[in-house]
C-alpha positions in Angstrom: -104.5 103.4 -91.5 -102.0 105.8 -90.0 -102.9 108.9 -92.0 -106.3 109.4 -93.5 -107.0 110.9 -96.8 -107.4 114.4 -95.3 -104.0 114.3 -93.6 -105.2 113.6 -90.0 -103.4 111.3 -87.7 -105.5 108.8 -85.8 -105.7 108.7 -82.0 -104.5 105.1 -82.0 -101.3 106.2 -83.7 -100.8 109.0 -81.3 -101.3 106.6 -78.4 -98.8 104.2 -79.8 -96.2 106.9 -80.2 -96.8 108.0 -76.5 -96.5 104.4 -75.3 -93.4 103.8 -77.3 -91.8 107.0 -76.0 -92.7 106.0 -72.4 -91.1 102.6 -73.0 -87.9 104.1 -74.3 -87.8 106.5 -71.4 -88.2 103.7 -68.9 -85.4 101.7 -70.5 -83.1 104.7 -70.5 -83.8 105.4 -66.8 -83.2 101.8 -65.8 -80.3 100.9 -68.0 -78.0 100.2 -65.0 -80.4 97.6 -63.7 -80.6 96.0 -67.2 -76.8 96.0 -67.4 -76.5 94.4 -64.0 -79.0 91.7 -64.9 -77.2 90.9 -68.2 -73.9 90.6 -66.4 -75.4 88.3 -63.8 -76.9 86.1 -66.5 -73.5 85.9 -68.3 -71.7 85.0 -65.1 -74.3 82.4 -64.2 -74.0 80.8 -67.7 -70.2 80.7 -67.4 -70.3 79.0 -64.0 -73.0 76.4 -65.0 -70.6 73.8 -66.5 -68.6 73.7 -63.2 -71.7 73.4 -61.2 -73.0 70.5 -63.4 -69.6 68.8 -63.1 -69.8 69.1 -59.3 -73.3 67.7 -59.3 -72.1 64.7 -61.4 -69.4 63.9 -58.8 -71.7 64.7 -55.8 -69.8 67.9 -54.9 -72.2 70.5 -53.3 -73.0 73.3 -55.7 -71.8 76.0 -53.3 -68.4 74.3 -53.2 -68.1 74.1 -56.9 -69.2 77.7 -57.5 -66.9 78.9 -54.7 -64.1 77.1 -56.3 -64.7 78.8 -59.6 -64.8 82.2 -57.9 -61.7 81.5 -55.9 -59.9 80.1 -58.9 -60.8 83.2 -60.9 -59.6 85.5 -58.0 -56.3 83.6 -57.7 -55.8 83.7 -61.5 -56.4 87.5 -61.4 -53.9 88.0 -58.6 -51.1 86.1 -60.2 -51.1 88.0 -63.4 
């Protein structure tokens, strides 16, 4: 029970509020790292089909991934 019949707030509720506040503070202080990790995950997911295609035709993964990056850089330079 959060509030008892006499209006008092339990220590467990106060502890949960403090822990939640600390968690929010940690996320706000480290948002740049979270954004970087999210971006890396999206890029990795986008490159995975090309890497699998290279594996199927016995092309080394580094060559397939480098080709994707170079193709993207070339595409960006020509527009």
